[in-house]
Phi, psi and omega in degrees: 000133178251181178298134180235017177289149184274112182302329180290331180262327186239310182066187181283173182301335179299344180267021189276002180290147176291135183225149173296140178245123180079229187282017177085358178265001178236152173241157183217136181227120176279129182248107178291160175296135178275349179210147177287131178177176178285132180283133183226133175296148179304325182302336181271357178286127186281050176207119184298333179301321179271314185300324180266010174060036180290330182265332183163180182246154180168221180215171176238161177231144171260098189302136177241341180202142178252183003278178173275128183245162173290119180291332182218163173291150177170197179245136176285118183258340181205146175209114180293141184305330179280350180082007184275354179208145180219142176248144178227149172236123182279163177300336179279354179094008177278129180255123182249145170236125175250112185246113189269107177081168179247129187053047186258358182299335181260011178282083186312121174075010183281338187229143174226112179290136181248003182223174179228156176303136180093347182287137172278135179233154177258155176304131180091351180289131177299133179255315185218131171276133185234132175260101187297324179296317179290324176299312182294325180285326188257350182254156175296323180208144175279352182303134189235104178293143173237113191236152165261121188263352183239035181298322179299314178300319181282340189067038188242185179213164176254133176244109181298147179233303189290150173220162177071235178253130176258142181258130181306128176074354183245319182267131175284122181281313178201167175246142172257128181238130181209167181287135176287139178280181178299141182288000000 
């Protein structure tokens, strides 16, 4: 299976800059996949916190190859001690959470954090080294939600783009669309 994201709608990661959408009163940010894997709707994640969008909206990936990379430039805002989840804030103010696996905090040795809270990262920079065999053995599910956690604050929504297999840093997973603030 190859990348099936629509270049006209998503394009490569290089198209990830925020752009006005429509009449200039909306902003849009393309969010590339942070890890290579099969694209899965959030509804299929076996945890209601993610499936019912209690933490945020986005999509999930069934990881097939690591490492986990920064989908966009930004600041690391959170890093769980076990390394199974990382938060980023983009310069545009979009807050992302990348959560590796379900009930994966006890997947011994599956994750190695390569960044620290407060660190500035570039798009494509490795964030977490992941041992997929240990993740699959130690987690209830390897499905990994990629979420926007501040959609209410932004007044925004997530528009899914990728289907099939997404390539880390290359396939646009989804777009975030929100109201532009005062200039």
